[in-house]
N, C-alpha and C positions, 0 to 999 in steps of 0.2 A: 485538162490538156496541158497546162503549165507543168504539172507534176510529171507527166509522161515525158515532156521535153527535158526536164531537169535530170531525170534518172537515165535517160537514153544516152548511149555513146555518141560522140560528135558526128560520126558518119550517119548513124541512124537518125540523129536529131535533124540534120540537114535534109535528109530524105523525107522526114516527117513534116518539116516545114514547107517543103516544095510540093507536097501533095495537095492538089486543088480541093480535095474533099475536106481538108482540115482548115481551110481559110475562111470560115464563117466569121462574120463580124461579132463583136461582143454582144450587141443587141439580139442577134439571132440566137447565140448560145444561151443568153440569159432567158430568152423567151422559151426555148426548148426545155431548159432546166426547170423553169417555173411550171410549165405545163406538166412535165413528168412528175415533179414533186407534188403538184396539186392533185393530179389524178391519183397518185399513190396515197395521199392523205385522205382524200374523200372516200375512195372506194375500198381501201384496205385498213388504214390506221384507225380512222374514226369508228367504223363498225366494230373493230376489235376492242377498242377502248370502251365502247358502249356496252359490249358483252360483260366485261369485267366490272364496269361501274354498276350495272344493274344487278349483277350477281352479288355484289358486296353492299348493296343499298341498305339492307336490313342488318348488316353487321356480320362479323365472322362467325358468331354462334349459329345463326340461321344458315350461313353458307356451309359450314361443316356438317350441320344436321341434315341438310339436303343431300350431301354426298354420302352420308352414313346411312341413309334410308335403305331399307331392305330391297325395295324394287330397284333403286339405283345401283346397288351392289350387284344385283342379279343382271342388270343390263350391262354393267362393266364386265362381268364374268363372261356373258355370252359374246360380247364384242371381242374380247381377247381370245375366246375359244375359236370363233369364226376366223379371226386373223391368223391364229396359230396353225390352223389347218390349211387355209387357202394359200398363205404365203409359201410354205414349203412345197406344196403341190405345183404352184406356178414357178417356183425356183427350179424344180426338176424339169418341168416342161420347157421353161425358157432356155435352160442349158442344152437340152436335147435338140430343140427346134433350131436354135441359133447355130449349134455345131453342124447340124444337118444342112441348113441353108447356106452357111458361110463356107463350109469346107467341102461340099459335095455338089455335083451336078446331077439332076434327075428330072424326069418328066413330072409336071405338076408343081414345080417349085414356086412359080408365081401364084398359083392357086393357094398353096399353103400360106404364103406371105399375106395374101388377101384375107384368108380366113383368120389369121392371127389378129388382123386389124378390125375384124368384125365387131367386137364389143365397143370399139370407139365410135362406130357409126350407128349402133342400135341403141335406142333409148333404154335405160335401166328398167323402166316400168314394163316395156315390151319384153325384156329378158325375163322378168319375173312372171309375166303372163305365159310365156312359153313353157316355163317349168310347171305352172299350174295346169296347162293343157296336157302336159305329158304325165305328171304324177298326181294331179288332183283327183278328187273323188269321181269326177266325170271325165277324167282324162284317159289317155291311151292305156296306161298301166294302173289306173285307179282301182278297178275291180280286183285285180290280182293282188295289189298291195293291201287292200282292205281284207281280202280273204286270208292273207298271211300276217295280218296285224302289223304291217310295216308303215310307219308314218314318216312322210317326207315333207309334204306341204303342211304349213302351220306347225312346224317342228324344227328342231335344230338342223337336221340334214338339209332341208330346203334352204335355210339361211346360208349354210355353208356352200351349197351349190350356186346360189345366186351371187355370193361373194366371190367365188372362184371365177365365175363368168365375167364379172365386171373388172376384175383385176388380171384377167388372162394375159393381156398383151404387154404388161409393163416390163417384166424381166426380159422377155424375148426382144422387145423393141429397143431396149438399151444395149443388148449384146450383139444383135445381128449386124448393125453398121460397124461396130467396133471390131468384130471378128473379121468382117469383110475387108476392112481397111488394113488389118494386120496380115492378111493373106495366108498362104499355106506353107511358105518356105520353111519356117522353123519346125512345123510338125513333120513335114516330109523329111527334113534332115534328121530328126529324131528317129523316125521309122527306119531310115537307111542305116543308122548307127545301131539298130537292134532293139530299140525301145518298143514295148508293147503299146497297144492302144490306150490302156489305162495309164501307163507311165507317161505317155506323151501328153495326155490330157492333164494329169496331175502336176507334172513338172514343167511343162511348156505352155500349154493353153491357159490353164487356170491362173498362174501368176500374171499373165498378160491382161487378163480380163477382170481381175479381182475387184478393182475400184468401180468399174462399170457394173459388175454384178451386185456389189453392195448398194450402189445408187439405185438400181432397179428394184432391189428388195425393199429399200426404204420407201420408194414411191408406191410400190405394191401394198405395203403394210399401211401406209397413210390412207390409201383409197379404201382398203378393206375395213378399217375402223370407222371411216366416215361415210360409207355407202348408205343411202337412204331408199332410193326408188325401188330397186329390185327386191331388196330385203323387205320393204313395206308390203309388197304384193304377196310374198310367200310366207310372211311371218304370222299373219292372223291377229297381230297386236294383242297377244295374250300376256297380260301384265304379270311380271315376275317369271315368265317362262320363255317367251319368244320376242321380247323387246330388246333391241340393241340400244346403245346410247343415243343415236340420232332419233330413233323412234320414241324413246322415253322422253326426250326433250319435247317432241311434238305433242305427246299426250299431256305432259305437265303444262305446256303453254295453252293448249285447248281447254284445260280445266282451270285456267286463270291462276295457276300456281307460278306466277312469274319469277319470284325469287328462286324457287327450286329449278325452274326451267333454265334460267340464265346461269345458275350455279353448275348444272350438268353441262350446259353449252360451254362454259368456261373451261371445264375439264377437257372437252374436245379441242378447244382452242389451244390449251397448253400442250396437248399431244401434237398438234400441228406445229407449234413453235419449236418443240423439241425435235420434231422431224426436220424442220428447216435448219436448225443448228447442226444436226448430224449430217445433213446434206451438204451444207457449206464446209464442214470439216472434211468430208470425203473428197469434195472437189479440190480443197486446198492440198490434201495429201496426194491426190492424183497429180496435180500440177507440180508439186515438189518432186514426186517420183519421176515425172517426165523431164524436169529440169536436170536432175542428177544423171539421168540416162544420156541426156544430150551433152 
């Protein structure tokens, strides 16, 4: 609070000091800060430190040997493949859905918004079971798929479908409120001046939403690589073939290969930290861009 007062201009500083919401006593501020930092340390920092500590308990040689294992490499490859397919699909859908919802009025608009939020309210395990009921051997399309030798469940396509489902809302949910706040004035002006629909999107809409779009893609990618529940149901846990990184960690841990399990888990933790750094960078660039525009 003292830093904010120091950098604020005099008029803003006086307004800041007169605000009743900022007049807490030092004891209250210290208590709130201690509670926040304590919660952060216990529930976030300590578990993260524990993962890396256990991963390196037997030394760097065992750590790198666990990551270089053939099954671990296969899990990494499958995780990247699923994310590489799911993220672009959700990127395209998110752009189309947000453009439609924010820039147009039509019947069923609220229904579409509700359906976009559906993966947030449905358990990932239930989502995996839905795909099993549709594409499994005893599912609706199971006999036809078996007849044509098409494998979806317990194969890579099922993992991709499950990943697409759980990451479905992230891009759209970042863009819809952003595009609604921006309104339609700039697009309408571009159309009046003779721009085509594609030119309007590329030169007007896309520059205005680029930071929100990148933010949504990063969140989508992080969820895609870390998904467990839905992928666990449809994968079949076939070692070296249908295990993603989270599933591989579970198998190693259940087999009492704790060093290897924590080593692979630390890789996921590193990916999460990298995602967090990129997220913070994008937020910083977005704030810098907004400041320059003002």
